[in-house]
Biotite code that builds the C-alpha atoms (Angstrom):
import biotite.structure as struc

atoms = struc.array([
    struc.Atom([87.627, 73.415, 42.634], chain_id="A", res_id=1, res_name="UNK", atom_name="CA", element="C"),
    struc.Atom([87.408, 69.683, 41.849], chain_id="A", res_id=2, res_name="UNK", atom_name="CA", element="C"),
    struc.Atom([87.413, 68.891, 45.583], chain_id="A", res_id=3, res_name="UNK", atom_name="CA", element="C"),
    struc.Atom([84.639, 71.377, 46.266], chain_id="A", res_id=4, res_name="UNK", atom_name="CA", element="C"),
    struc.Atom([82.509, 70.110, 43.371], chain_id="A", res_id=5, res_name="UNK", atom_name="CA", element="C"),
    struc.Atom([83.067, 66.510, 44.419], chain_id="A", res_id=6, res_name="UNK", atom_name="CA", element="C"),
    struc.Atom([81.980, 67.272, 48.014], chain_id="A", res_id=7, res_name="UNK", atom_name="CA", element="C"),
    struc.Atom([78.945, 69.172, 46.720], chain_id="A", res_id=8, res_name="UNK", atom_name="CA", element="C"),
    struc.Atom([77.963, 66.116, 44.633], chain_id="A", res_id=9, res_name="UNK", atom_name="CA", element="C"),
    struc.Atom([78.424, 63.852, 47.690], chain_id="A", res_id=10, res_name="UNK", atom_name="CA", element="C"),
    struc.Atom([76.258, 66.073, 49.884], chain_id="A", res_id=11, res_name="UNK", atom_name="CA", element="C"),
    struc.Atom([73.440, 65.869, 47.360], chain_id="A", res_id=12, res_name="UNK", atom_name="CA", element="C"),
    struc.Atom([73.721, 62.103, 46.971], chain_id="A", res_id=13, res_name="UNK", atom_name="CA", element="C"),
    struc.Atom([74.847, 62.299, 43.356], chain_id="A", res_id=14, res_name="UNK", atom_name="CA", element="C"),
    struc.Atom([78.033, 60.303, 44.026], chain_id="A", res_id=15, res_name="UNK", atom_name="CA", element="C"),
    struc.Atom([79.237, 57.969, 46.767], chain_id="A", res_id=16, res_name="UNK", atom_name="CA", element="C"),
    struc.Atom([82.094, 58.982, 49.070], chain_id="A", res_id=17, res_name="UNK", atom_name="CA", element="C"),
    struc.Atom([84.256, 56.095, 47.800], chain_id="A", res_id=18, res_name="UNK", atom_name="CA", element="C"),
    struc.Atom([83.960, 57.441, 44.250], chain_id="A", res_id=19, res_name="UNK", atom_name="CA", element="C"),
    struc.Atom([84.965, 60.987, 45.240], chain_id="A", res_id=20, res_name="UNK", atom_name="CA", element="C"),
    struc.Atom([88.618, 60.671, 44.224], chain_id="A", res_id=21, res_name="UNK", atom_name="CA", element="C"),
    struc.Atom([87.843, 59.379, 40.742], chain_id="A", res_id=22, res_name="UNK", atom_name="CA", element="C"),
    struc.Atom([85.306, 62.176, 40.220], chain_id="A", res_id=23, res_name="UNK", atom_name="CA", element="C"),
    struc.Atom([87.864, 64.751, 41.367], chain_id="A", res_id=24, res_name="UNK", atom_name="CA", element="C"),
    struc.Atom([90.305, 63.385, 38.790], chain_id="A", res_id=25, res_name="UNK", atom_name="CA", element="C"),
    struc.Atom([87.614, 63.527, 36.075], chain_id="A", res_id=26, res_name="UNK", atom_name="CA", element="C"),
    struc.Atom([86.579, 67.062, 37.016], chain_id="A", res_id=27, res_name="UNK", atom_name="CA", element="C"),
    struc.Atom([90.221, 68.214, 37.041], chain_id="A", res_id=28, res_name="UNK", atom_name="CA", element="C"),
    struc.Atom([90.883, 66.560, 33.660], chain_id="A", res_id=29, res_name="UNK", atom_name="CA", element="C"),
    struc.Atom([87.716, 68.049, 32.178], chain_id="A", res_id=30, res_name="UNK", atom_name="CA", element="C"),
    struc.Atom([88.700, 71.483, 33.482], chain_id="A", res_id=31, res_name="UNK", atom_name="CA", element="C"),
    struc.Atom([92.130, 71.211, 31.855], chain_id="A", res_id=32, res_name="UNK", atom_name="CA", element="C"),
    struc.Atom([90.567, 70.184, 28.534], chain_id="A", res_id=33, res_name="UNK", atom_name="CA", element="C"),
    struc.Atom([88.092, 73.078, 28.759], chain_id="A", res_id=34, res_name="UNK", atom_name="CA", element="C"),
    struc.Atom([90.918, 75.531, 29.528], chain_id="A", res_id=35, res_name="UNK", atom_name="CA", element="C"),
    struc.Atom([92.892, 74.221, 26.531], chain_id="A", res_id=36, res_name="UNK", atom_name="CA", element="C"),
    struc.Atom([89.860, 74.591, 24.250], chain_id="A", res_id=37, res_name="UNK", atom_name="CA", element="C"),
    struc.Atom([89.189, 78.141, 25.450], chain_id="A", res_id=38, res_name="UNK", atom_name="CA", element="C"),
    struc.Atom([92.867, 79.007, 24.952], chain_id="A", res_id=39, res_name="UNK", atom_name="CA", element="C"),
    struc.Atom([92.809, 77.525, 21.439], chain_id="A", res_id=40, res_name="UNK", atom_name="CA", element="C"),
    struc.Atom([89.673, 79.527, 20.633], chain_id="A", res_id=41, res_name="UNK", atom_name="CA", element="C"),
    struc.Atom([91.249, 82.758, 21.907], chain_id="A", res_id=42, res_name="UNK", atom_name="CA", element="C"),
    struc.Atom([94.513, 82.156, 20.011], chain_id="A", res_id=43, res_name="UNK", atom_name="CA", element="C"),
    struc.Atom([92.520, 81.485, 16.836], chain_id="A", res_id=44, res_name="UNK", atom_name="CA", element="C"),
    struc.Atom([90.414, 84.576, 17.404], chain_id="A", res_id=45, res_name="UNK", atom_name="CA", element="C"),
    struc.Atom([93.302, 86.945, 18.150], chain_id="A", res_id=46, res_name="UNK", atom_name="CA", element="C"),
    struc.Atom([95.457, 85.665, 15.268], chain_id="A", res_id=47, res_name="UNK", atom_name="CA", element="C"),
    struc.Atom([92.473, 85.722, 12.899], chain_id="A", res_id=48, res_name="UNK", atom_name="CA", element="C"),
    struc.Atom([93.134, 82.043, 12.157], chain_id="A", res_id=49, res_name="UNK", atom_name="CA", element="C"),
    struc.Atom([90.201, 80.502, 14.044], chain_id="A", res_id=50, res_name="UNK", atom_name="CA", element="C"),
    struc.Atom([89.421, 77.871, 11.393], chain_id="A", res_id=51, res_name="UNK", atom_name="CA", element="C"),
    struc.Atom([93.053, 76.739, 11.200], chain_id="A", res_id=52, res_name="UNK", atom_name="CA", element="C"),
    struc.Atom([93.379, 76.534, 14.993], chain_id="A", res_id=53, res_name="UNK", atom_name="CA", element="C"),
    struc.Atom([90.100, 74.606, 15.240], chain_id="A", res_id=54, res_name="UNK", atom_name="CA", element="C"),
    struc.Atom([91.150, 72.124, 12.548], chain_id="A", res_id=55, res_name="UNK", atom_name="CA", element="C"),
    struc.Atom([94.545, 71.652, 14.203], chain_id="A", res_id=56, res_name="UNK", atom_name="CA", element="C"),
    struc.Atom([93.058, 71.281, 17.692], chain_id="A", res_id=57, res_name="UNK", atom_name="CA", element="C"),
    struc.Atom([90.458, 68.750, 16.559], chain_id="A", res_id=58, res_name="UNK", atom_name="CA", element="C"),
    struc.Atom([93.034, 66.772, 14.595], chain_id="A", res_id=59, res_name="UNK", atom_name="CA", element="C"),
    struc.Atom([95.667, 66.900, 17.327], chain_id="A", res_id=60, res_name="UNK", atom_name="CA", element="C"),
    struc.Atom([93.355, 66.076, 20.244], chain_id="A", res_id=61, res_name="UNK", atom_name="CA", element="C"),
    struc.Atom([91.693, 63.128, 18.538], chain_id="A", res_id=62, res_name="UNK", atom_name="CA", element="C"),
    struc.Atom([94.983, 61.593, 17.470], chain_id="A", res_id=63, res_name="UNK", atom_name="CA", element="C"),
    struc.Atom([96.944, 62.360, 20.639], chain_id="A", res_id=64, res_name="UNK", atom_name="CA", element="C"),
    struc.Atom([94.220, 60.824, 22.826], chain_id="A", res_id=65, res_name="UNK", atom_name="CA", element="C"),
    struc.Atom([95.054, 57.381, 21.436], chain_id="A", res_id=66, res_name="UNK", atom_name="CA", element="C"),
    struc.Atom([98.785, 57.520, 20.669], chain_id="A", res_id=67, res_name="UNK", atom_name="CA", element="C"),
    struc.Atom([100.408, 58.508, 23.937], chain_id="A", res_id=68, res_name="UNK", atom_name="CA", element="C"),
    struc.Atom([103.941, 59.825, 23.823], chain_id="A", res_id=69, res_name="UNK", atom_name="CA", element="C"),
    struc.Atom([105.685, 62.583, 25.723], chain_id="A", res_id=70, res_name="UNK", atom_name="CA", element="C"),
    struc.Atom([103.747, 63.995, 28.662], chain_id="A", res_id=71, res_name="UNK", atom_name="CA", element="C"),
    struc.Atom([104.902, 66.802, 30.910], chain_id="A", res_id=72, res_name="UNK", atom_name="CA", element="C"),
    struc.Atom([105.190, 66.054, 34.606], chain_id="A", res_id=73, res_name="UNK", atom_name="CA", element="C"),
    struc.Atom([103.799, 69.496, 35.461], chain_id="A", res_id=74, res_name="UNK", atom_name="CA", element="C"),
    struc.Atom([100.322, 70.540, 34.262], chain_id="A", res_id=75, res_name="UNK", atom_name="CA", element="C"),
    struc.Atom([101.270, 74.231, 34.003], chain_id="A", res_id=76, res_name="UNK", atom_name="CA", element="C"),
    struc.Atom([104.236, 73.395, 31.758], chain_id="A", res_id=77, res_name="UNK", atom_name="CA", element="C"),
    struc.Atom([101.939, 71.163, 29.693], chain_id="A", res_id=78, res_name="UNK", atom_name="CA", element="C"),
    struc.Atom([99.399, 73.982, 29.309], chain_id="A", res_id=79, res_name="UNK", atom_name="CA", element="C"),
    struc.Atom([102.070, 76.482, 28.249], chain_id="A", res_id=80, res_name="UNK", atom_name="CA", element="C"),
    struc.Atom([103.630, 73.965, 25.850], chain_id="A", res_id=81, res_name="UNK", atom_name="CA", element="C"),
    struc.Atom([100.301, 73.153, 24.214], chain_id="A", res_id=82, res_name="UNK", atom_name="CA", element="C"),
    struc.Atom([99.481, 76.848, 23.909], chain_id="A", res_id=83, res_name="UNK", atom_name="CA", element="C"),
    struc.Atom([102.798, 77.441, 22.147], chain_id="A", res_id=84, res_name="UNK", atom_name="CA", element="C"),
    struc.Atom([102.207, 74.459, 19.839], chain_id="A", res_id=85, res_name="UNK", atom_name="CA", element="C"),
    struc.Atom([98.976, 76.120, 18.688], chain_id="A", res_id=86, res_name="UNK", atom_name="CA", element="C"),
    struc.Atom([100.996, 78.906, 17.091], chain_id="A", res_id=87, res_name="UNK", atom_name="CA", element="C"),
    struc.Atom([102.699, 76.450, 14.711], chain_id="A", res_id=88, res_name="UNK", atom_name="CA", element="C"),
    struc.Atom([99.734, 76.029, 12.327], chain_id="A", res_id=89, res_name="UNK", atom_name="CA", element="C"),
    struc.Atom([98.937, 79.738, 12.645], chain_id="A", res_id=90, res_name="UNK", atom_name="CA", element="C"),
    struc.Atom([102.334, 80.904, 11.447], chain_id="A", res_id=91, res_name="UNK", atom_name="CA", element="C"),
    struc.Atom([103.522, 77.975, 9.336], chain_id="A", res_id=92, res_name="UNK", atom_name="CA", element="C"),
    struc.Atom([100.625, 77.941, 6.861], chain_id="A", res_id=93, res_name="UNK", atom_name="CA", element="C"),
    struc.Atom([102.376, 80.353, 4.495], chain_id="A", res_id=94, res_name="UNK", atom_name="CA", element="C"),
    struc.Atom([105.587, 78.337, 4.453], chain_id="A", res_id=95, res_name="UNK", atom_name="CA", element="C"),
    struc.Atom([103.694, 75.083, 3.918], chain_id="A", res_id=96, res_name="UNK", atom_name="CA", element="C"),
    struc.Atom([102.526, 76.117, 0.449], chain_id="A", res_id=97, res_name="UNK", atom_name="CA", element="C"),
    struc.Atom([106.132, 76.654, -0.640], chain_id="A", res_id=98, res_name="UNK", atom_name="CA", element="C"),
    struc.Atom([107.356, 73.199, 0.440], chain_id="A", res_id=99, res_name="UNK", atom_name="CA", element="C"),
    struc.Atom([108.122, 70.753, -2.365], chain_id="A", res_id=100, res_name="UNK", atom_name="CA", element="C"),
    struc.Atom([105.416, 68.117, -2.744], chain_id="A", res_id=101, res_name="UNK", atom_name="CA", element="C"),
    struc.Atom([107.963, 65.320, -2.254], chain_id="A", res_id=102, res_name="UNK", atom_name="CA", element="C"),
    struc.Atom([109.036, 66.814, 1.092], chain_id="A", res_id=103, res_name="UNK", atom_name="CA", element="C"),
    struc.Atom([105.429, 66.999, 2.279], chain_id="A", res_id=104, res_name="UNK", atom_name="CA", element="C"),
    struc.Atom([104.655, 63.438, 1.172], chain_id="A", res_id=105, res_name="UNK", atom_name="CA", element="C"),
    struc.Atom([107.832, 61.978, 2.697], chain_id="A", res_id=106, res_name="UNK", atom_name="CA", element="C"),
    struc.Atom([107.508, 63.760, 6.048], chain_id="A", res_id=107, res_name="UNK", atom_name="CA", element="C"),
    struc.Atom([103.821, 62.856, 6.255], chain_id="A", res_id=108, res_name="UNK", atom_name="CA", element="C"),
    struc.Atom([104.605, 59.211, 5.447], chain_id="A", res_id=109, res_name="UNK", atom_name="CA", element="C"),
    struc.Atom([107.405, 59.163, 8.044], chain_id="A", res_id=110, res_name="UNK", atom_name="CA", element="C"),
    struc.Atom([105.195, 60.752, 10.724], chain_id="A", res_id=111, res_name="UNK", atom_name="CA", element="C"),
    struc.Atom([102.282, 58.418, 9.980], chain_id="A", res_id=112, res_name="UNK", atom_name="CA", element="C"),
    struc.Atom([104.715, 55.471, 10.041], chain_id="A", res_id=113, res_name="UNK", atom_name="CA", element="C"),
    struc.Atom([106.026, 56.486, 13.467], chain_id="A", res_id=114, res_name="UNK", atom_name="CA", element="C"),
    struc.Atom([102.490, 56.742, 14.809], chain_id="A", res_id=115, res_name="UNK", atom_name="CA", element="C"),
    struc.Atom([101.466, 53.396, 13.322], chain_id="A", res_id=116, res_name="UNK", atom_name="CA", element="C"),
    struc.Atom([104.577, 51.589, 14.594], chain_id="A", res_id=117, res_name="UNK", atom_name="CA", element="C"),
    struc.Atom([104.779, 53.037, 18.107], chain_id="A", res_id=118, res_name="UNK", atom_name="CA", element="C"),
    struc.Atom([101.087, 53.475, 18.998], chain_id="A", res_id=119, res_name="UNK", atom_name="CA", element="C"),
    struc.Atom([100.038, 53.263, 21.694], chain_id="A", res_id=120, res_name="UNK", atom_name="CA", element="C"),
    struc.Atom([102.738, 54.246, 24.144], chain_id="A", res_id=121, res_name="UNK", atom_name="CA", element="C"),
    struc.Atom([102.476, 53.835, 27.868], chain_id="A", res_id=122, res_name="UNK", atom_name="CA", element="C"),
    struc.Atom([104.060, 56.218, 30.306], chain_id="A", res_id=123, res_name="UNK", atom_name="CA", element="C"),
    struc.Atom([105.910, 55.869, 33.576], chain_id="A", res_id=124, res_name="UNK", atom_name="CA", element="C"),
    struc.Atom([102.660, 56.602, 35.412], chain_id="A", res_id=125, res_name="UNK", atom_name="CA", element="C"),
    struc.Atom([100.300, 54.519, 33.284], chain_id="A", res_id=126, res_name="UNK", atom_name="CA", element="C"),
    struc.Atom([101.135, 51.113, 31.865], chain_id="A", res_id=127, res_name="UNK", atom_name="CA", element="C"),
    struc.Atom([98.708, 49.651, 29.345], chain_id="A", res_id=128, res_name="UNK", atom_name="CA", element="C"),
    struc.Atom([97.531, 46.056, 29.496], chain_id="A", res_id=129, res_name="UNK", atom_name="CA", element="C"),
    struc.Atom([97.246, 43.948, 26.318], chain_id="A", res_id=130, res_name="UNK", atom_name="CA", element="C"),
    struc.Atom([93.556, 44.728, 25.782], chain_id="A", res_id=131, res_name="UNK", atom_name="CA", element="C"),
    struc.Atom([94.207, 48.479, 26.084], chain_id="A", res_id=132, res_name="UNK", atom_name="CA", element="C"),
    struc.Atom([97.217, 48.283, 23.756], chain_id="A", res_id=133, res_name="UNK", atom_name="CA", element="C"),
    struc.Atom([95.134, 46.540, 21.125], chain_id="A", res_id=134, res_name="UNK", atom_name="CA", element="C"),
    struc.Atom([92.213, 48.986, 21.426], chain_id="A", res_id=135, res_name="UNK", atom_name="CA", element="C"),
    struc.Atom([94.282, 52.188, 21.552], chain_id="A", res_id=136, res_name="UNK", atom_name="CA", element="C"),
    struc.Atom([96.593, 50.950, 18.785], chain_id="A", res_id=137, res_name="UNK", atom_name="CA", element="C"),
    struc.Atom([93.675, 50.172, 16.476], chain_id="A", res_id=138, res_name="UNK", atom_name="CA", element="C"),
    struc.Atom([92.104, 53.559, 17.189], chain_id="A", res_id=139, res_name="UNK", atom_name="CA", element="C"),
    struc.Atom([95.409, 55.404, 16.627], chain_id="A", res_id=140, res_name="UNK", atom_name="CA", element="C"),
    struc.Atom([96.018, 53.637, 13.308], chain_id="A", res_id=141, res_name="UNK", atom_name="CA", element="C"),
    struc.Atom([92.447, 54.266, 12.120], chain_id="A", res_id=142, res_name="UNK", atom_name="CA", element="C"),
    struc.Atom([92.544, 57.945, 13.101], chain_id="A", res_id=143, res_name="UNK", atom_name="CA", element="C"),
    struc.Atom([95.950, 58.363, 11.443], chain_id="A", res_id=144, res_name="UNK", atom_name="CA", element="C"),
    struc.Atom([94.652, 56.845, 8.202], chain_id="A", res_id=145, res_name="UNK", atom_name="CA", element="C"),
    struc.Atom([91.545, 59.044, 8.306], chain_id="A", res_id=146, res_name="UNK", atom_name="CA", element="C"),
    struc.Atom([93.616, 62.155, 8.962], chain_id="A", res_id=147, res_name="UNK", atom_name="CA", element="C"),
    struc.Atom([95.956, 61.362, 6.069], chain_id="A", res_id=148, res_name="UNK", atom_name="CA", element="C"),
    struc.Atom([92.845, 61.006, 3.883], chain_id="A", res_id=149, res_name="UNK", atom_name="CA", element="C"),
    struc.Atom([91.416, 64.301, 5.217], chain_id="A", res_id=150, res_name="UNK", atom_name="CA", element="C"),
    struc.Atom([94.779, 65.990, 4.604], chain_id="A", res_id=151, res_name="UNK", atom_name="CA", element="C"),
    struc.Atom([94.826, 64.655, 1.023], chain_id="A", res_id=152, res_name="UNK", atom_name="CA", element="C"),
    struc.Atom([91.280, 65.861, 0.382], chain_id="A", res_id=153, res_name="UNK", atom_name="CA", element="C"),
    struc.Atom([91.956, 69.320, 1.825], chain_id="A", res_id=154, res_name="UNK", atom_name="CA", element="C"),
    struc.Atom([95.161, 69.584, -0.204], chain_id="A", res_id=155, res_name="UNK", atom_name="CA", element="C"),
    struc.Atom([93.375, 68.463, -3.379], chain_id="A", res_id=156, res_name="UNK", atom_name="CA", element="C"),
    struc.Atom([90.593, 71.005, -2.774], chain_id="A", res_id=157, res_name="UNK", atom_name="CA", element="C"),
    struc.Atom([93.304, 73.655, -2.239], chain_id="A", res_id=158, res_name="UNK", atom_name="CA", element="C"),
    struc.Atom([92.423, 74.439, 1.379], chain_id="A", res_id=159, res_name="UNK", atom_name="CA", element="C"),
    struc.Atom([96.129, 74.800, 2.075], chain_id="A", res_id=160, res_name="UNK", atom_name="CA", element="C"),
    struc.Atom([95.881, 76.302, 5.574], chain_id="A", res_id=161, res_name="UNK", atom_name="CA", element="C"),
    struc.Atom([93.566, 73.561, 6.831], chain_id="A", res_id=162, res_name="UNK", atom_name="CA", element="C"),
    struc.Atom([95.589, 70.851, 5.078], chain_id="A", res_id=163, res_name="UNK", atom_name="CA", element="C"),
    struc.Atom([98.681, 72.284, 6.770], chain_id="A", res_id=164, res_name="UNK", atom_name="CA", element="C"),
    struc.Atom([96.953, 72.140, 10.169], chain_id="A", res_id=165, res_name="UNK", atom_name="CA", element="C"),
    struc.Atom([96.173, 68.420, 9.750], chain_id="A", res_id=166, res_name="UNK", atom_name="CA", element="C"),
    struc.Atom([99.683, 67.739, 8.407], chain_id="A", res_id=167, res_name="UNK", atom_name="CA", element="C"),
    struc.Atom([101.295, 69.531, 11.347], chain_id="A", res_id=168, res_name="UNK", atom_name="CA", element="C"),
    struc.Atom([99.103, 67.739, 13.870], chain_id="A", res_id=169, res_name="UNK", atom_name="CA", element="C"),
    struc.Atom([100.252, 64.365, 12.507], chain_id="A", res_id=170, res_name="UNK", atom_name="CA", element="C"),
    struc.Atom([103.907, 65.455, 12.430], chain_id="A", res_id=171, res_name="UNK", atom_name="CA", element="C"),
    struc.Atom([103.829, 66.991, 15.929], chain_id="A", res_id=172, res_name="UNK", atom_name="CA", element="C"),
    struc.Atom([102.146, 63.873, 17.333], chain_id="A", res_id=173, res_name="UNK", atom_name="CA", element="C"),
    struc.Atom([104.950, 61.768, 15.826], chain_id="A", res_id=174, res_name="UNK", atom_name="CA", element="C"),
    struc.Atom([107.580, 64.067, 17.365], chain_id="A", res_id=175, res_name="UNK", atom_name="CA", element="C"),
    struc.Atom([105.861, 63.773, 20.765], chain_id="A", res_id=176, res_name="UNK", atom_name="CA", element="C"),
    struc.Atom([105.904, 60.001, 20.391], chain_id="A", res_id=177, res_name="UNK", atom_name="CA", element="C"),
    struc.Atom([109.640, 59.999, 19.665], chain_id="A", res_id=178, res_name="UNK", atom_name="CA", element="C"),
    struc.Atom([110.202, 62.328, 22.634], chain_id="A", res_id=179, res_name="UNK", atom_name="CA", element="C"),
    struc.Atom([108.103, 59.981, 24.772], chain_id="A", res_id=180, res_name="UNK", atom_name="CA", element="C"),
    struc.Atom([110.209, 57.004, 23.662], chain_id="A", res_id=181, res_name="UNK", atom_name="CA", element="C"),
    struc.Atom([113.368, 58.930, 24.559], chain_id="A", res_id=182, res_name="UNK", atom_name="CA", element="C"),
    struc.Atom([111.944, 59.889, 27.962], chain_id="A", res_id=183, res_name="UNK", atom_name="CA", element="C"),
    struc.Atom([110.993, 56.254, 28.700], chain_id="A", res_id=184, res_name="UNK", atom_name="CA", element="C"),
    struc.Atom([114.462, 55.104, 27.636], chain_id="A", res_id=185, res_name="UNK", atom_name="CA", element="C"),
    struc.Atom([116.131, 57.641, 29.932], chain_id="A", res_id=186, res_name="UNK", atom_name="CA", element="C"),
    struc.Atom([113.850, 56.675, 32.838], chain_id="A", res_id=187, res_name="UNK", atom_name="CA", element="C"),
    struc.Atom([114.542, 52.986, 32.248], chain_id="A", res_id=188, res_name="UNK", atom_name="CA", element="C"),
    struc.Atom([118.300, 53.628, 32.126], chain_id="A", res_id=189, res_name="UNK", atom_name="CA", element="C"),
    struc.Atom([118.150, 55.529, 35.444], chain_id="A", res_id=190, res_name="UNK", atom_name="CA", element="C"),
    struc.Atom([116.242, 52.678, 37.088], chain_id="A", res_id=191, res_name="UNK", atom_name="CA", element="C"),
    struc.Atom([118.768, 50.079, 35.896], chain_id="A", res_id=192, res_name="UNK", atom_name="CA", element="C"),
    struc.Atom([121.705, 52.026, 37.347], chain_id="A", res_id=193, res_name="UNK", atom_name="CA", element="C"),
])
């Protein structure tokens, strides 16, 4: 589809032939994001937790865009994994309310700390230069701080399900960052052997 759309844009003089590959990548990436958003909407609709899924998706996507971390090598596996992750805020909201406050505060602080310390992370396929590291790191830290503030406000206002969605998005992002660190370490060890 991205190839066809790119050729169609070339034929109409919208893009140059040399730019075709980058447009194909952008179209493919946009299509994946759209598919993920539609899937999130459908999961929220069918589970009758649309608000929770929307809050989680918004929180997760904005934070994950700047932190990096574990990325699947296969886009289908990534899509399935993300779809499964969406069920966490749907079915964990009830358990969240029963967690001791100290547990919530400590796990949130640990997750936010991991994000602040390790952001941004490069991957095997995409190394960041110093300017990118500085920009993405600043954005990740700012978004993390804002999300902790949003979580606190939602919790204070007793919107437990939405507070849980923000909390879980921060915690899951931190777990993905740790998994990404482990993956990079394993890849580096294989290269050195």
